[in-house]
N, CA, C and O atoms as CSV, one atom per row, in Angstrom:
chain,resi,resn,atom,element,x,y,z
A,1,MET,N,N,8.702,11.629,-15.086
A,1,MET,CA,C,7.721,11.021,-14.412
A,1,MET,C,C,8.915,11.105,-13.104
A,1,MET,O,O,10.110,10.808,-13.085
A,2,PHE,N,N,8.407,11.405,-12.528
A,2,PHE,CA,C,8.955,11.747,-10.838
A,2,PHE,C,C,9.344,10.566,-10.611
A,2,PHE,O,O,8.760,9.571,-11.041
A,3,LYS,N,N,11.109,10.538,-9.410
A,3,LYS,CA,C,11.729,9.254,-9.416
A,3,LYS,C,C,11.360,9.062,-7.543
A,3,LYS,O,O,11.479,9.944,-6.692
A,4,TYR,N,N,11.059,8.125,-7.410
A,4,TYR,CA,C,10.475,7.699,-5.854
A,4,TYR,C,C,11.800,6.488,-5.129
A,4,TYR,O,O,12.415,5.497,-5.524
A,5,ASN,N,N,11.727,7.213,-4.043
A,5,ASN,CA,C,12.977,6.500,-3.416
A,5,ASN,C,C,12.082,4.459,-2.462
A,5,ASN,O,O,12.685,3.406,-2.254
A,6,TYR,N,N,10.782,4.762,-2.221
A,6,TYR,CA,C,10.972,3.590,-1.637
A,6,TYR,C,C,9.541,3.210,-1.681
A,6,TYR,O,O,8.908,2.684,-0.765
A,7,ILE,N,N,9.009,3.612,-3.119
A,7,ILE,CA,C,7.628,3.032,-3.494
A,7,ILE,C,C,8.214,3.062,-5.200
A,7,ILE,O,O,9.065,3.890,-5.526
A,8,GLU,N,N,7.596,1.973,-6.295
A,8,GLU,CA,C,7.401,1.920,-7.371
A,8,GLU,C,C,6.025,1.739,-8.049
A,8,GLU,O,O,5.277,0.764,-7.970
A,9,PRO,N,N,5.861,2.846,-8.706
A,9,PRO,CA,C,3.789,2.858,-8.830
A,9,PRO,C,C,4.444,2.611,-10.809
A,9,PRO,O,O,5.413,3.044,-11.433
A,10,VAL,N,N,3.256,1.696,-11.158
A,10,VAL,CA,C,3.567,1.298,-12.278
A,10,VAL,C,C,1.819,1.393,-12.850
A,10,VAL,O,O,1.071,0.858,-12.032
A,11,LYS,N,N,1.254,1.839,-13.804
A,11,LYS,CA,C,-0.013,2.309,-14.037
A,11,LYS,C,C,-0.983,0.685,-15.046
A,11,LYS,O,O,-0.555,0.667,-16.200
A,12,HIS,N,N,-1.702,-0.102,-14.883
A,12,HIS,CA,C,-2.035,-1.322,-15.379
A,12,HIS,C,C,-3.994,-0.408,-16.269
A,12,HIS,O,O,-5.180,-0.722,-16.160
A,13,GLY,N,N,-3.470,0.381,-16.804
A,13,GLY,CA,C,-5.234,0.924,-17.716
A,13,GLY,C,C,-5.118,2.036,-16.406
A,13,GLY,O,O,-4.163,2.767,-16.145
A,14,ASP,N,N,-6.281,1.920,-15.756
A,14,ASP,CA,C,-7.241,2.527,-14.597
A,14,ASP,C,C,-6.321,2.129,-13.326
A,14,ASP,O,O,-5.644,3.006,-12.789
A,15,VAL,N,N,-6.309,1.156,-12.980
A,15,VAL,CA,C,-5.416,0.773,-11.915
A,15,VAL,C,C,-4.190,0.714,-11.292
A,15,VAL,O,O,-3.857,-0.469,-11.229
A,16,THR,N,N,-2.975,1.779,-10.572
A,16,THR,CA,C,-2.389,1.401,-10.240
A,16,THR,C,C,-1.910,0.853,-8.966
A,16,THR,O,O,-2.334,0.829,-7.810
A,17,VAL,N,N,-0.427,0.233,-9.859
A,17,VAL,CA,C,0.196,-0.659,-8.807
A,17,VAL,C,C,1.416,-0.484,-8.247
A,17,VAL,O,O,2.437,-0.728,-8.888
A,18,VAL,N,N,1.443,0.000,-6.873
A,18,VAL,CA,C,2.695,0.193,-6.060
A,18,VAL,C,C,3.136,-0.538,-5.512
A,18,VAL,O,O,2.360,-1.232,-4.855
A,19,THR,N,N,4.423,-0.814,-5.433
A,19,THR,CA,C,5.249,-1.603,-4.962
A,19,THR,C,C,5.891,-1.057,-3.802
A,19,THR,O,O,6.501,-0.013,-4.034
A,20,ILE,N,N,5.930,-1.526,-2.456
A,20,ILE,CA,C,6.142,-1.138,-1.555
A,20,ILE,C,C,7.925,-1.753,-1.448
A,20,ILE,O,O,8.188,-2.883,-1.860
A,21,ALA,N,N,8.896,-0.945,-0.918
A,21,ALA,CA,C,10.464,-1.554,-0.297
A,21,ALA,C,C,10.243,-2.637,0.660
A,21,ALA,O,O,9.088,-3.014,0.857
A,22,ASN,N,N,10.964,-3.036,1.115
A,22,ASN,CA,C,10.732,-3.749,2.612
A,22,ASN,C,C,11.275,-2.446,3.716
A,22,ASN,O,O,12.287,-1.748,3.771
A,23,PRO,N,N,10.214,-2.540,4.397
A,23,PRO,CA,C,10.833,-2.114,5.559
A,23,PRO,C,C,11.700,-1.921,6.307
A,23,PRO,O,O,12.155,-0.929,6.877
A,24,GLN,N,N,11.957,-3.147,6.272
A,24,GLN,CA,C,12.816,-4.266,7.250
A,24,GLN,C,C,14.269,-3.726,6.863
A,24,GLN,O,O,14.936,-3.639,7.894
A,25,ASP,N,N,14.952,-3.353,5.793
A,25,ASP,CA,C,15.757,-3.071,5.455
A,25,ASP,C,C,16.131,-1.122,5.421
A,25,ASP,O,O,16.996,-0.476,4.830
A,26,MET,N,N,14.846,-0.662,6.489
A,26,MET,CA,C,14.931,0.860,7.004
A,26,MET,C,C,15.274,1.009,8.342
A,26,MET,O,O,14.983,0.446,9.397
A,27,ASP,N,N,16.231,2.267,7.861
A,27,ASP,CA,C,15.788,2.740,10.125
A,27,ASP,C,C,14.259,3.817,10.512
A,27,ASP,O,O,13.605,4.520,9.742
A,28,HIS,N,N,14.168,3.688,11.277
A,28,HIS,CA,C,12.343,4.423,11.882
A,28,HIS,C,C,12.429,5.821,10.875
A,28,HIS,O,O,11.361,6.082,10.320
A,29,LEU,N,N,13.124,6.383,10.695
A,29,LEU,CA,C,13.372,7.467,9.651
A,29,LEU,C,C,13.440,7.611,8.277
A,29,LEU,O,O,13.454,8.689,7.683
A,30,VAL,N,N,13.477,6.604,7.824
A,30,VAL,CA,C,13.350,6.069,6.557
A,30,VAL,C,C,12.083,5.505,6.819
A,30,VAL,O,O,11.412,6.471,6.457
A,31,ILE,N,N,11.284,4.698,7.163
A,31,ILE,CA,C,10.235,3.987,7.612
A,31,ILE,C,C,8.933,5.074,7.424
A,31,ILE,O,O,7.825,4.892,6.920
A,32,HIS,N,N,9.352,5.901,7.849
A,32,HIS,CA,C,8.286,7.078,7.863
A,32,HIS,C,C,8.446,8.136,6.966
A,32,HIS,O,O,7.607,9.034,7.035
A,33,GLU,N,N,9.360,8.229,6.121
A,33,GLU,CA,C,9.704,8.496,4.644
A,33,GLU,C,C,9.231,7.800,4.174
A,33,GLU,O,O,8.612,8.376,3.279
A,34,LEU,N,N,8.962,6.321,4.110
A,34,LEU,CA,C,8.186,5.696,3.248
A,34,LEU,C,C,6.828,5.950,3.040
A,34,LEU,O,O,6.294,6.205,1.960
A,35,GLY,N,N,6.197,5.846,4.357
A,35,GLY,CA,C,4.843,6.342,4.983
A,35,GLY,C,C,3.969,7.931,3.985
A,35,GLY,O,O,2.923,8.104,3.359
A,36,ASP,N,N,5.066,8.685,4.332
A,36,ASP,CA,C,5.231,10.009,3.920
A,36,ASP,C,C,4.831,10.224,2.242
A,36,ASP,O,O,4.044,10.850,1.533
A,37,GLU,N,N,5.931,9.267,2.152
A,37,GLU,CA,C,5.926,9.400,0.322
A,37,GLU,C,C,4.691,8.667,-0.200
A,37,GLU,O,O,3.954,9.163,-1.052
A,38,LEU,N,N,4.523,7.626,0.274
A,38,LEU,CA,C,3.115,6.452,-0.238
A,38,LEU,C,C,1.944,8.162,-0.368
A,38,LEU,O,O,1.382,8.686,-1.329
A,39,PHE,N,N,2.012,8.479,0.908
A,39,PHE,CA,C,0.374,9.411,0.968
A,39,PHE,C,C,0.965,10.470,0.306
A,39,PHE,O,O,-0.017,11.211,0.248
A,40,ALA,N,N,2.159,11.290,-0.420
A,40,ALA,CA,C,1.976,12.377,-1.085
A,40,ALA,C,C,2.157,11.784,-2.892
A,40,ALA,O,O,2.351,12.426,-3.925
A,41,PHE,N,N,2.026,10.643,-2.697
A,41,PHE,CA,C,1.681,9.660,-4.326
A,41,PHE,C,C,0.497,9.729,-4.052
A,41,PHE,O,O,0.253,10.912,-4.286
A,42,ALA,N,N,-0.454,9.255,-3.700
A,42,ALA,CA,C,-1.863,9.268,-3.592
A,42,ALA,C,C,-2.776,10.310,-3.500
A,42,ALA,O,O,-3.929,10.324,-3.931
A,43,GLN,N,N,-2.008,11.425,-2.740
A,43,GLN,CA,C,-2.088,13.198,-3.113
A,43,GLN,C,C,-2.205,13.472,-3.700
A,43,GLN,O,O,-3.366,13.798,-3.949
A,44,SER,N,N,-0.913,13.751,-4.922
A,44,SER,CA,C,-0.410,14.583,-6.180
A,44,SER,C,C,-0.865,13.330,-7.512
A,44,SER,O,O,-1.198,13.796,-8.602
A,45,GLN,N,N,-0.852,12.215,-7.381
A,45,GLN,CA,C,-1.149,11.648,-8.456
A,45,GLN,C,C,-2.687,11.395,-8.856
A,45,GLN,O,O,-3.221,11.588,-9.948
A,46,GLN,N,N,-3.424,10.755,-7.283
A,46,GLN,CA,C,-4.900,10.665,-7.221
A,46,GLN,C,C,-5.592,9.637,-8.602
A,46,GLN,O,O,-6.297,9.929,-9.568
A,47,PRO,N,N,-4.675,7.678,-7.866
A,47,PRO,CA,C,-5.435,7.121,-8.669
A,47,PRO,C,C,-6.728,6.612,-8.637
A,47,PRO,O,O,-6.852,6.700,-7.416
A,48,PRO,N,N,-7.359,6.337,-8.856
A,48,PRO,CA,C,-8.735,6.576,-8.551
A,48,PRO,C,C,-8.939,4.491,-8.269
A,48,PRO,O,O,-9.798,4.101,-7.478
A,49,LYS,N,N,-8.318,3.779,-8.794
A,49,LYS,CA,C,-7.618,2.774,-8.062
A,49,LYS,C,C,-6.610,1.912,-7.843
A,49,LYS,O,O,-6.202,1.161,-8.729
A,50,LEU,N,N,-6.102,1.945,-6.599
A,50,LEU,CA,C,-5.327,2.007,-6.390
A,50,LEU,C,C,-4.837,0.205,-5.554
A,50,LEU,O,O,-5.606,-0.361,-4.777
A,51,VAL,N,N,-3.416,-0.397,-5.975
A,51,VAL,CA,C,-3.103,-1.823,-5.205
A,51,VAL,C,C,-2.022,-1.370,-4.732
A,51,VAL,O,O,-1.263,-0.647,-5.378
A,52,ILE,N,N,-1.751,-1.889,-3.086
A,52,ILE,CA,C,-0.318,-1.496,-2.665
A,52,ILE,C,C,0.471,-3.060,-2.738
A,52,ILE,O,O,0.306,-3.997,-1.957
A,53,ASP,N,N,1.220,-3.008,-3.738
A,53,ASP,CA,C,1.891,-4.679,-3.532
A,53,ASP,C,C,3.428,-4.889,-2.102
A,53,ASP,O,O,4.525,-4.333,-2.164
A,54,PHE,N,N,2.864,-5.984,-0.829
A,54,PHE,CA,C,3.951,-5.829,-0.116
A,54,PHE,C,C,4.919,-6.896,-0.221
A,54,PHE,O,O,5.568,-7.387,0.702
A,55,SER,N,N,4.962,-7.370,-2.123
A,55,SER,CA,C,5.802,-8.852,-1.937
A,55,SER,C,C,7.095,-8.133,-1.644
A,55,SER,O,O,7.170,-8.081,-0.416
A,56,ARG,N,N,7.883,-7.699,-2.048
A,56,ARG,CA,C,9.032,-6.785,-0.941
A,56,ARG,C,C,9.035,-6.895,0.332
A,56,ARG,O,O,10.120,-7.008,0.902
A,57,VAL,N,N,7.951,-6.887,0.993
A,57,VAL,CA,C,7.754,-6.730,2.338
A,57,VAL,C,C,7.777,-8.148,3.659
A,57,VAL,O,O,7.072,-9.157,3.703
A,58,SER,N,N,8.677,-7.769,4.432
A,58,SER,CA,C,9.265,-9.026,4.889
A,58,SER,C,C,8.677,-8.602,6.421
A,58,SER,O,O,8.115,-9.276,7.284
A,59,TYR,N,N,8.956,-7.574,6.378
A,59,TYR,CA,C,8.091,-6.968,8.216
A,59,TYR,C,C,7.608,-5.716,7.940
A,59,TYR,O,O,8.091,-4.996,7.066
A,60,CYS,N,N,6.075,-5.223,9.092
A,60,CYS,CA,C,5.505,-4.161,9.043
A,60,CYS,C,C,5.700,-3.587,10.268
A,60,CYS,O,O,6.086,-4.204,11.260
A,61,SER,N,N,5.442,-2.417,10.225
A,61,SER,CA,C,5.726,-1.877,11.495
A,61,SER,C,C,4.574,-0.819,11.848
A,61,SER,O,O,3.952,-0.385,10.878
A,62,SER,N,N,4.234,-0.376,13.051
A,62,SER,CA,C,3.470,0.359,13.110
A,62,SER,C,C,3.360,1.381,12.046
A,62,SER,O,O,2.497,1.677,11.220
A,63,GLU,N,N,4.519,1.811,12.351
A,63,GLU,CA,C,4.720,3.444,11.602
A,63,GLU,C,C,4.433,2.808,9.744
A,63,GLU,O,O,4.028,3.752,9.066
A,64,VAL,N,N,4.516,2.005,9.237
A,64,VAL,CA,C,3.780,1.228,8.095
A,64,VAL,C,C,2.595,1.281,8.067
A,64,VAL,O,O,2.006,1.941,7.210
A,65,LEU,N,N,2.032,0.652,8.923
A,65,LEU,CA,C,0.524,0.446,9.160
A,65,LEU,C,C,-0.092,2.467,9.145
A,65,LEU,O,O,-0.685,3.101,8.272
A,66,ASN,N,N,0.197,2.703,9.925
A,66,ASN,CA,C,-0.024,4.189,9.918
A,66,ASN,C,C,0.019,5.014,8.645
A,66,ASN,O,O,-0.860,5.837,8.392
A,67,GLY,N,N,1.103,4.770,7.808
A,67,GLY,CA,C,1.284,4.761,6.321
A,67,GLY,C,C,0.036,4.459,5.460
A,67,GLY,O,O,-0.488,5.305,4.735
A,68,LEU,N,N,-0.256,3.606,5.552
A,68,LEU,CA,C,-1.161,2.945,5.284
A,68,LEU,C,C,-2.332,3.406,4.913
A,68,LEU,O,O,-2.962,3.243,3.868
A,69,ILE,N,N,-2.697,4.338,6.417
A,69,ILE,CA,C,-3.859,4.219,6.836
A,69,ILE,C,C,-4.450,5.472,6.439
A,69,ILE,O,O,-5.622,5.765,6.204
A,70,LYS,N,N,-3.017,6.388,6.407
A,70,LYS,CA,C,-3.451,8.202,6.357
A,70,LYS,C,C,-3.645,7.432,4.841
A,70,LYS,O,O,-4.764,7.442,4.330
A,71,THR,N,N,-2.673,6.865,4.253
A,71,THR,CA,C,-3.056,7.266,2.581
A,71,THR,C,C,-4.359,6.626,2.023
A,71,THR,O,O,-4.799,6.987,0.931
A,72,ARG,N,N,-4.924,5.755,2.711
A,72,ARG,CA,C,-6.089,5.358,2.043
A,72,ARG,C,C,-7.172,6.233,2.592
A,72,ARG,O,O,-8.340,6.059,2.242
A,73,LYS,N,N,-6.812,7.207,3.478
A,73,LYS,CA,C,-8.032,8.246,3.928
A,73,LYS,C,C,-7.669,9.036,3.252
A,73,LYS,O,O,-8.282,9.998,3.714
A,74,ALA,N,N,-7.046,9.451,2.369
A,74,ALA,CA,C,-6.865,10.542,1.368
A,74,ALA,C,C,-7.460,9.919,0.137
A,74,ALA,O,O,-8.465,10.317,-0.452
A,75,VAL,N,N,-6.605,8.754,-0.217
A,75,VAL,CA,C,-7.455,8.176,-1.114
A,75,VAL,C,C,-9.198,8.246,-1.524
A,75,VAL,O,O,-9.812,8.667,-2.505
A,76,VAL,N,N,-9.622,7.572,-0.166
A,76,VAL,CA,C,-11.083,7.904,0.137
A,76,VAL,C,C,-11.868,8.892,-0.574
A,76,VAL,O,O,-12.625,8.896,-1.545
A,77,ALA,N,N,-11.142,10.230,0.759
A,77,ALA,CA,C,-11.672,10.941,-0.002
A,77,ALA,C,C,-11.870,11.667,-0.981
A,77,ALA,O,O,-12.839,12.426,-1.007
A,78,TYR,N,N,-10.833,11.568,-2.166
A,78,TYR,CA,C,-11.080,12.180,-3.178
A,78,TYR,C,C,-12.292,10.574,-4.174
A,78,TYR,O,O,-12.160,10.261,-5.357
A,79,GLY,N,N,-12.984,10.131,-3.485
A,79,GLY,CA,C,-13.586,8.523,-4.026
A,79,GLY,C,C,-12.947,7.245,-5.099
A,79,GLY,O,O,-13.410,6.486,-5.950
A,80,GLY,N,N,-11.683,7.520,-4.514
A,80,GLY,CA,C,-10.408,6.025,-4.894
A,80,GLY,C,C,-10.717,5.268,-3.654
A,80,GLY,O,O,-10.992,5.454,-2.469
A,81,THR,N,N,-10.506,4.169,-4.661
A,81,THR,CA,C,-10.221,2.771,-3.755
A,81,THR,C,C,-8.685,2.174,-3.489
A,81,THR,O,O,-7.748,2.306,-4.277
A,82,VAL,N,N,-8.641,1.518,-2.258
A,82,VAL,CA,C,-6.903,0.657,-2.308
A,82,VAL,C,C,-7.537,-0.980,-1.878
A,82,VAL,O,O,-8.582,-1.363,-1.353
A,83,LYS,N,N,-6.728,-1.432,-2.225
A,83,LYS,CA,C,-6.303,-2.711,-2.538
A,83,LYS,C,C,-5.013,-2.886,-1.741
A,83,LYS,O,O,-4.097,-2.063,-1.752
A,84,LEU,N,N,-5.017,-3.988,-1.069
A,84,LEU,CA,C,-3.597,-4.463,-0.806
A,84,LEU,C,C,-3.362,-5.930,-1.123
A,84,LEU,O,O,-4.368,-6.633,-1.218
A,85,CYS,N,N,-1.649,-6.729,-1.377
A,85,CYS,CA,C,-1.841,-7.432,-2.358
A,85,CYS,C,C,-0.546,-8.088,-1.938
A,85,CYS,O,O,0.306,-7.451,-1.319
A,86,CYS,N,N,-0.339,-9.779,-2.382
A,86,CYS,CA,C,1.077,-9.903,-1.745
A,86,CYS,C,C,1.577,-10.479,-0.381
A,86,CYS,O,O,2.752,-10.846,-0.400
A,87,ILE,N,N,0.909,-10.627,0.795
A,87,ILE,CA,C,1.048,-9.911,1.892
A,87,ILE,C,C,2.150,-10.989,2.736
A,87,ILE,O,O,1.556,-11.090,3.809
A,88,ILE,N,N,2.801,-11.434,2.805
A,88,ILE,CA,C,3.313,-12.760,3.793
A,88,ILE,C,C,2.956,-13.105,4.847
A,88,ILE,O,O,2.372,-12.081,5.202
A,89,GLU,N,N,2.825,-13.986,5.884
A,89,GLU,CA,C,1.651,-14.416,6.562
A,89,GLU,C,C,2.191,-13.809,7.783
A,89,GLU,O,O,1.291,-13.303,8.452
A,90,ASP,N,N,3.653,-13.660,8.427
A,90,ASP,CA,C,3.730,-13.118,9.134
A,90,ASP,C,C,2.952,-11.856,9.439
A,90,ASP,O,O,2.365,-11.668,10.504
A,91,VAL,N,N,3.007,-10.619,7.967
A,91,VAL,CA,C,2.677,-9.585,8.129
A,91,VAL,C,C,1.003,-9.596,8.040
A,91,VAL,O,O,0.303,-8.606,8.251
A,92,ARG,N,N,0.505,-10.951,7.676
A,92,ARG,CA,C,-0.719,-10.282,7.157
A,92,ARG,C,C,-1.552,-10.763,8.836
A,92,ARG,O,O,-2.532,-10.173,9.292
A,93,ARG,N,N,-0.942,-11.785,9.414
A,93,ARG,CA,C,-0.927,-11.879,10.614
A,93,ARG,C,C,-1.605,-10.460,11.577
A,93,ARG,O,O,-2.478,-10.633,12.427
A,94,LEU,N,N,-1.143,-9.387,11.319
A,94,LEU,CA,C,-0.714,-8.646,12.173
A,94,LEU,C,C,-1.405,-7.372,11.600
A,94,LEU,O,O,-1.377,-6.194,11.957
A,95,PHE,N,N,-2.188,-8.183,10.337
A,95,PHE,CA,C,-3.711,-7.005,9.891
A,95,PHE,C,C,-4.090,-7.892,9.950
A,95,PHE,O,O,-4.807,-8.034,8.959
A,96,SER,N,N,-4.104,-8.725,10.527
A,96,SER,CA,C,-5.848,-9.520,11.292
A,96,SER,C,C,-5.660,-8.961,12.399
A,96,SER,O,O,-6.461,-8.029,12.327
A,97,MET,N,N,-5.044,-8.855,13.605
A,97,MET,CA,C,-4.744,-8.807,14.759
A,97,MET,C,C,-5.191,-7.449,14.979
A,97,MET,O,O,-5.646,-7.204,16.097
A,98,THR,N,N,-5.153,-6.646,14.237
A,98,THR,CA,C,-5.782,-5.302,14.443
A,98,THR,C,C,-6.729,-4.900,13.543
A,98,THR,O,O,-6.917,-3.713,13.273
A,99,ASN,N,N,-7.301,-5.753,13.090
A,99,ASN,CA,C,-8.645,-6.555,12.059
A,99,ASN,C,C,-8.695,-5.083,10.976
A,99,ASN,O,O,-9.617,-4.284,10.815
A,100,LEU,N,N,-7.428,-5.121,10.398
A,100,LEU,CA,C,-7.485,-3.777,9.610
A,100,LEU,C,C,-7.994,-4.474,8.156
A,100,LEU,O,O,-8.689,-4.029,7.242
A,101,ASP,N,N,-7.309,-5.808,8.373
A,101,ASP,CA,C,-8.249,-6.806,7.219
A,101,ASP,C,C,-9.666,-7.197,7.367
A,101,ASP,O,O,-10.076,-8.106,6.645
A,102,LYS,N,N,-10.551,-6.572,8.293
A,102,LYS,CA,C,-11.954,-6.598,8.231
A,102,LYS,C,C,-11.827,-5.162,7.958
A,102,LYS,O,O,-11.784,-5.111,6.728
A,103,THR,N,N,-11.764,-4.243,8.311
A,103,THR,CA,C,-12.374,-2.902,8.603
A,103,THR,C,C,-11.745,-1.791,7.571
A,103,THR,O,O,-12.402,-0.754,7.475
A,104,LEU,N,N,-10.680,-1.878,6.877
A,104,LEU,CA,C,-10.212,-0.716,6.169
A,104,LEU,C,C,-9.897,-1.470,4.947
A,104,LEU,O,O,-10.477,-0.988,3.974
A,105,PHE,N,N,-8.975,-2.768,4.601
A,105,PHE,CA,C,-8.347,-3.228,3.649
A,105,PHE,C,C,-8.447,-4.531,3.213
A,105,PHE,O,O,-8.073,-5.482,3.900
A,106,THR,N,N,-9.039,-4.658,1.864
A,106,THR,CA,C,-9.550,-5.914,0.862
A,106,THR,C,C,-7.968,-6.724,0.973
A,106,THR,O,O,-7.052,-5.913,0.833
A,107,ILE,N,N,-7.700,-7.554,1.103
A,107,ILE,CA,C,-6.654,-8.140,1.120
A,107,ILE,C,C,-6.650,-9.218,-0.306
A,107,ILE,O,O,-7.639,-9.928,-0.487
A,108,TYR,N,N,-5.691,-9.264,-1.102
A,108,TYR,CA,C,-5.458,-10.241,-2.130
A,108,TYR,C,C,-3.845,-11.152,-1.981
A,108,TYR,O,O,-2.819,-10.891,-1.353
A,109,ASP,N,N,-4.332,-12.591,-3.114
A,109,ASP,CA,C,-3.142,-13.056,-2.369
A,109,ASP,C,C,-1.939,-12.975,-3.533
A,109,ASP,O,O,-0.787,-13.399,-3.437
A,110,THR,N,N,-2.528,-12.348,-4.574
A,110,THR,CA,C,-1.770,-12.172,-5.905
A,110,THR,C,C,-1.876,-10.846,-6.159
A,110,THR,O,O,-2.839,-10.317,-5.605
A,111,ALA,N,N,-0.831,-9.764,-7.172
A,111,ALA,CA,C,-1.730,-9.066,-7.980
A,111,ALA,C,C,-2.465,-9.017,-8.544
A,111,ALA,O,O,-3.300,-8.112,-8.551
A,112,GLU,N,N,-2.430,-10.290,-9.464
A,112,GLU,CA,C,-2.988,-10.106,-10.147
A,112,GLU,C,C,-4.458,-10.410,-9.845
A,112,GLU,O,O,-5.248,-9.759,-10.529
A,113,SER,N,N,-4.882,-11.095,-9.140
A,113,SER,CA,C,-6.005,-10.483,-8.352
A,113,SER,C,C,-6.617,-9.479,-7.743
A,113,SER,O,O,-7.810,-9.174,-7.760
A,114,ALA,N,N,-5.770,-9.013,-7.234
A,114,ALA,CA,C,-6.259,-7.495,-7.217
A,114,ALA,C,C,-6.793,-7.116,-8.269
A,114,ALA,O,O,-7.952,-6.724,-8.400
A,115,LEU,N,N,-5.627,-7.255,-9.421
A,115,LEU,CA,C,-6.009,-6.293,-10.863
A,115,LEU,C,C,-7.443,-6.355,-11.135
A,115,LEU,O,O,-8.249,-5.487,-11.470
A,116,SER,N,N,-7.601,-8.155,-10.804
A,116,SER,CA,C,-8.987,-8.370,-11.791
A,116,SER,C,C,-9.768,-8.082,-10.940
A,116,SER,O,O,-10.835,-8.390,-11.471
A,117,SER,N,N,-10.069,-7.581,-9.672
A,117,SER,CA,C,-11.040,-8.117,-9.110
A,117,SER,C,C,-11.994,-6.218,-8.877
A,117,SER,O,O,-13.080,-5.993,-8.343
A,118,TYR,N,N,-10.800,-5.012,-9.669
A,118,TYR,CA,C,-11.492,-4.140,-10.306
A,118,TYR,C,C,-12.581,-3.861,-11.399
A,118,TYR,O,O,-13.341,-2.962,-11.758
A,119,GLY,N,N,-12.057,-5.746,-11.874
A,119,GLY,CA,C,-12.972,-6.117,-13.454
A,119,GLY,C,C,-12.327,-5.361,-14.542
A,119,GLY,O,O,-12.758,-5.445,-15.692
């Protein structure tokens, strides 16, 4: 299996949960690489049901949001779905201010609730 630098994908049946590293601990170049890595994972593995776990994320820049939007677009293009989980209040506020929580992403409080939402 391929070793990723900034994401940790784990399969749970037909759902893939990808935990992302904390972008606050990264410089601008690495944050860009995180988005690229997430996108490349989605393109190459084409998980039909993807949950992106933010449990390690305490900061979210526009660069991370761009990577998420690009990844979601790729997943939807092949017929998959993306859900987010474990987002702390400060980061969740960013999703709310940009309306991404209402227009592009469904956000769950826990990974378990995101997984169970797939049935």
